[in-house]
N, C-alpha and C positions, 0 to 999 in steps of 0.2 A: 519390511525391514529397511529397504533402500530409502523409502520416504522418511523413516525415523532417523536414519543416519544423516540424510540431507538436512532435515529439520534441525537436528542437533548441531550440525556444522553451521547452519545459518544463525541459530540462536547463540552459539558460542562466539561467532564473529561479531554479533551485535553487543553482547554483554561482556565478553572477555577478549577484547581485541589484541591483548598482549599474547594470547595463545595462538593466534592465527594471523597471517599477513592480511591486513585490512587497510582500507583507505577511508578517511572521513568524507562523507557525502551529505550534501544538503538537498532534501527533496522539497521542492517549492510548488505548491498547488494554489492557483488563483481561481476563485469562483466567479462565475457570471453574476450579473445583477438579476437574479431570478425572482426577487421580491417575496420570498417565503421565509420560513423558519430556518434555523441553522441546519446545515447538511451533515449527515453521517457519512464518513468515508472509511473504507477498509483498504489499506495498502498492503499487498501481499505478493509473494513471488511464486512462480511456477517454473518447472524445468523444461528442457527442450521437448519433452513429450506431452507437456501441458499438465503434468501432475503437480499438485500443491506441494510447496517446499516449506513455507513458513510465512507468518504475518510480521510485518514491519511496524505498523501503527494502526490504531483505530481512533478516529475522531468522532466523539459523541459518547456520552457516559451512560445512557439508559439502555440496558441490554435488551429490553423489549423491542427495540427498533433494529437490532442486529439481523434479524431474519429478513429484513428488507434489503440487505446487502447480499443479494441472492446468490451470486457466483461464489463469494467468500463463504457464505453459509453452507452452500452445497459442498464446497471443497473441505470444509472443516467439520461438517455436521453441526454447525452452530456452537461449537465447543468454545466457551468463553475462556477456558484455560489457555487457549492460543493467544489471547491478548492481555493476560494478566501482566500489569506493570507497563503496558505500552498504549495506554489510552489517554486521551485528552478531550477537551471541550469540542463540541460541534463547531463547524466553520460557517460563519455568516455569509449571506449574500454579498458579493462584491469584495470579500476579504481574501487575504492570502494566509495560507498555513505553511510555515517553514519548519521542517524537522531535520535535525542533524543527527546522523548515525554513523557508526563505523561499519562498513559493509566489507565482507571478505572479498579479496581480490579474485578469488575463484569464481565469483558470481558474474564477473564481467568477461565478455567475449567467449562465453561458454554455453550459450543457448538459453540462458535464464531470461524470464520476462517479468517485469514489474507491472502489476495490475492495480487499478483503483476502481472499486465499486462505490457508487454514490446513491444516497436516498435522502429525500426531504419529506418531512411530515406534510400530508395532504397533497403531495405531488407524486408523479410517477417515479418508480425506482429506475435506476440507471446502472444495471450490472455491466461490468467491463467498460466503464466510462472511458478509461484510459488503459491501453496495453502497449507497453514500450519495451523493446529488447534492451537488456542491460549490456551496453557496449561502450568501449572507450570512446568511440566516435560520437556517441550520443551525449556525452558530457556537454552541458550548456545549451543543448538544442531544445527549443520549445515544441511541445506537442499539444495540439488542441483537443479538448474533450468533446463528447457528443451532446451533452445536455446541460449539466450544471457547472462543469469545469471549463473555464476560459482557456487556461494554459497550465502546463506542467513541465518542469525542468528538473533535472538532477545535475548537480555540479560539485 
C-alpha cells in the first residue's frame, strides 16, 4: 500500500503539478559515441529503502526491448502501464535527451534516488547505468554513466 501511495504521489506531481508543490526540472542525458543503434533508457525513482516509486520517462518505443532494462523491469514486473504516456524515441549514439518535468518538492532531500537503465540492440545491457540521489545540492552537477551515458544532469 505504501508503494502505491508513493507512486500516486509521484504520478500526481508529474501530471497535476497544481495539486502538489512541485518544481520544474530538466533531466539531461548525453550518450557516449558507442557506434550502435539507438539506446533504450528507463528513468525511474526509488525511495530511501531502494523500493520502486515510479517511472519518469522511457526512451524507446518498442516494448519487446523493455525487458533489457533489467532493473526497471524487475522493479515493475515489466508492466508497460507504468510508462503509458511517458515514452519517446530511442536516443542515438552521441546525442542528448532533454526531458522537462514537474517533480514534487517532496522528492528532493528526502532519500529518493533517480536511476537510469540503458540497453542498446546487439550490445550489453547496462542496468543502473546512473543512480543519483535527488538533492538540492545535486542540481546542475554532472554525473558520469558506466557504459552508454557520457553524462547526466538535472537542473
